C-alpha atoms as one frame of an Amber mdcrd trajectory, in Angstrom:
protein
  -2.656  19.529   0.500  -1.202  16.209   0.372  -2.618  13.797  -1.807  -2.074
  10.704  -2.703  -2.892   8.725  -5.763  -3.273   4.754  -5.697  -3.362   2.538
  -8.846  -2.682  -0.905  -9.598  -5.508  -2.623  -8.533  -7.893  -5.167 -10.100
  -9.425  -8.462 -10.246  -6.728 -11.741  -9.765  -7.109 -15.470  -9.091  -5.838
 -16.908  -5.785  -2.261 -17.356  -6.335  -1.777 -14.145  -8.878  -0.102 -11.261
  -8.242  -0.307  -7.455  -8.272   2.112  -4.476  -8.168   0.551  -1.401  -6.585
   1.355   2.162  -7.007   0.745   5.405  -5.169   2.252   8.640  -6.020   2.440
  11.253  -3.148   1.554  15.242  -4.327   3.985  17.237  -2.505   7.709  17.056
  -2.053   7.761  16.732   1.736   6.544  13.586   1.486  10.119  12.354   0.055
  11.574  12.431   4.028   8.388  10.558   4.934   7.778   7.326   6.555   5.351
   5.474   4.452   3.043   2.999   4.556   0.295   0.784   2.287  -3.057  -0.080
   4.520  -6.159  -2.169   3.603  -9.760  -1.928   4.587 -11.357  -5.113   3.694
 -15.601  -4.633   4.041 -17.353  -4.544   7.712 -13.194  -3.996   8.931 -11.409
  -1.817  10.266  -8.374  -0.062   7.976  -5.017  -1.823   8.743  -1.274  -0.682
   7.964   0.070  -3.622   6.182   3.376  -2.495   5.241   5.723   0.051   6.231
   9.168   1.942   4.841  11.387   4.636   6.308  12.893   7.242   4.595  15.770
   5.131   5.036  14.306   2.047   3.197  13.680   0.397   5.995  10.593  -2.144
   5.674   8.217  -3.898   8.140   5.176  -5.868   7.424   2.116  -7.419   9.270
   1.967 -10.924   9.744  -0.807 -11.709   7.364   1.430 -10.220   4.305   4.734
 -11.308   5.605   6.719 -13.238   2.706   4.287 -12.503   0.089   4.341  -8.395
  -0.112   7.058  -6.211  -0.612   7.168  -2.422  -0.248   9.611  -0.180  -2.128
  10.175   3.582  -3.249  11.272   5.782  -5.698  12.110   8.826  -3.690  12.940
  10.666  -6.941   9.067   9.949  -7.974   7.723  10.278  -4.806   6.076   7.149
  -5.289   5.756   3.970  -3.254   4.727   0.230  -4.407   3.607  -2.451  -2.947
   4.549  -5.946  -5.080   1.911  -8.501  -4.033   2.612 -12.049  -4.735   0.576
 -15.710  -3.787  -2.587 -13.546  -3.329  -5.490 -15.219  -1.255  -8.894 -14.183
  -0.993  -8.637 -13.237   2.568  -6.275 -10.003   0.521  -9.397  -8.516  -1.057
  -9.999  -4.943   0.407  -9.298  -1.584  -0.748  -5.954  -0.469  -0.466  -4.558
   3.241   0.719  -1.043   4.414   1.164  -0.176   7.375   3.322   2.288   8.477
   5.689   2.873   6.736   9.061   2.719   7.746  12.373   2.709  11.475  12.714
   3.307  11.578   8.547  -0.214  10.330   8.194  -2.889  12.756   6.536  -6.190
  12.722   4.684  -6.537   9.443   2.469  -7.125   8.681  -1.194  -9.576   6.880
  -2.905  -7.468   3.696  -2.499  -7.435   0.932  -5.263  -9.662  -2.389  -5.071
  -7.914  -5.448  -5.069  -9.861  -8.710  -5.615  -9.013 -11.951  -5.390 -11.283
 -14.569  -6.717 -11.796 -17.660  -8.707
C-alpha cells in the first residue's frame, strides 16, 4: 500500500513563499510520473504541477511561472516550490501519481495565504 506524506504547508502572507515536500513509500514510485494537486474549500481537486520520471514538468495556468515541481528519486520525494503566493492559492495540497499511477490520497498539507 503506497502512502504519500505531505508537509511544509502553513500560513503565509501574499507574495510569500513556501516549499512543500511529499515522501512516497514504496520504491515503485521512483518510476512514477508524479503530481501536486490542490483542493480549495467547496471546489474540486485539481492537478497543478506534474513531473515525469525523466524530469519533464508541466503546470496548470494559475501557477505557471510561480510554482516549480522537482523530485529527488533517491529519496522518493517530490517538492513544490511556491513563490509569489496569492490568496487564491489557499487550499489543501496533495501529491499523488499521475494517470494510472494515482493511488490513495494522503492527508495533504494546508496552505493559507492571507494578510
